N, C-alpha and C positions, 0 to 999 in steps of 0.2 A: 112679817116671814109668811110664807103660802104652807098652806095643809100640805101633807104628802098627797102625792096622786094615788089614789086607790087600783087603779089601772097596770102600774108599773110593771108589778109580779107578774100579771099574766104579759104583759109585752117581752118581760124578759125572756119567759120560758117559750115563746113566738116566734124569736130573734132566731134567725139563720147566719147572721155573719158570722164567720171563724169557725163555725163547725167543720169544715174540711180540715182546718187546721190544728182540732182537738183531735180529731179523728187521726191524723196522720201522728200526731204526737203518743196516740195510745197503740198503735201498729207498726213503728217504725223501730222499737228494742226488739219486736220477734221479729220483724223481717232481717235486720241486720242480726239476730242471731241465727237466723235461718241461714243466712248467706255464709256467715263465717263459718259456719258449719259444715257445710257442704264443703266450700275450700277446702277447711282442712282433712274431711273425710276423702275426697278427690286426691288430696298431698299425699296421703295415707295409702292410699290404694294403689297409687301411679307409683308409691316405693315398694310397696309389696310385689308391683307386678315385674319391676324392674330387679327385683333382687331374683326373684324366679326366673325370669327371662336371663342374668347373668350366669345364674349356676347351669343353666342347658346350655348355653354358648359355650363354657369354658369347659364340660363334659364333653358336649359335641365335638371342638376344636380337639381335643384332647385324644378323643375316640377313633378320629380322622386320620390320624398318624402311625408311622410304623412304629417309631419310637420317640421318645421325649427326653429333654434334658432341663438341670436347674434353670438355664439359661430361655431356652423354648416356655417353659411355664411362667416366668418371669414378664413374658410379653404375653402370653394370654391374659397375665392378671393384669394387666395394664388394658388388655382388650375391654377386660369385664371392668374395670376402672371408669373408660368412658361410658360404656352401657349403660353407667347410676347417672350420668348427667341428666339434669342439675344438681342430682342431689351430691353433699359431699362425700368422695371416695375415702373419705380419714373414717369413717364410719362403717365403711364395707370391708367383711372378712370372706376371703374365700379359698378354700381348699377343696384339690382335685387326690384321686387316690387310686390306686388300682386292686381290686379285690378279686382274687381267684377262691372258687370254691375246690375243696382237694377232695381227694377220693375216698374221704370218712363223710363227704356231708359241711364241715366246717366251712365256712367263709373267712380269710384271712387275709391281710392290707399284704400287698406287695409291696407298694410304696406310698409315699403321700409326700404331699408339697403342700403348706399353705403358705398367703401371703404376709407373714410375719405379724399378724394380729390375733383379733379373737381366738381363729379357727386355727391352730397350728398342725405342723405334721402330725400324722398318727405314725406308732414305732411299726417296723417290718413286724410281722405276722400276730399283729393285735388280732385277736377274734373280732368279727363283727356279726354281732347279734341283729340288729334290726333290718335285714335285708328283707324283704319283700317275699313272700312263700311261691315256691316254683319261677322265681325271674331267673335262676342259673341254674344250670345241672353241674354235676361230678366235672370236675377238670376244666370248669368253661371261667373267665374270666369278664370283669366288666369294669367302665370307669365310672366312678362316683365324683362327683361335684356338688358342692355343699356350700351356700352361702348366707351370710348373716348379718344383717343391717338393721343398726340401732336408726330408728326414726325419731328425731325430734321435734317437734310440734312448732309450726311458725309464732303462734300462738303461745307461747310459754303458761299463761295465766289458765290454762284450760286443762291440757296435759301436761304435767308438771314433772312426770319420768318420762325417758324415751319409752317407745315399744320396738322389740326387737323380733324382725321378720327373718325364718328360716326356712331355705329350701333347699330338698337335695334331689337330685335328678341321677339317674341310672340309664348308662348307655355302653350298648356294647361294641369293642373295639371294630372298625369296619373292615380294615382289612387282613390286619391279622388277628390270633386267636389269644394273645395277651400284647399290649404296648409297654414295652421297657423304658425305664430310666436309666439313663447310662450313670447319672452320679447325684440321684437321688436319697 
């Protein structure tokens, strides 16, 4: 049996073979975590933006009309569902309402309609307390479009509970003082 080579430990520390593989093994998990984190953030951001865009479009479509009905609003809600694609429309709730401020300065619901999900219709004459100050004057009305979207992570291990994005848009009627709904 030959004696151990005393230079072997020095050669081991100087050996450069496989250094790149070892560095990759240290960095790869961090890079993958960053990549999937950015993917998740981008998906959530896109869902939030689409929910806001849907609320804006729904309110805008109703504000452009002279009058509406439940059938018209069902078609508007279907457009809202299409805007949310590729996200599931089953997680999207939409409500559109007409709000009028009376001569005493109290804002009340004239009519309201929801797409029969989490955001249900508000009752007639329900007082609206969360209007921004100075948005409408006495005897003026506006259309309120609201959305609520429950975003579920594609990577269920990271975000175990859904995040709810809620958006509200207020638009004045374009062609009339108050948009009427014939059967709301």
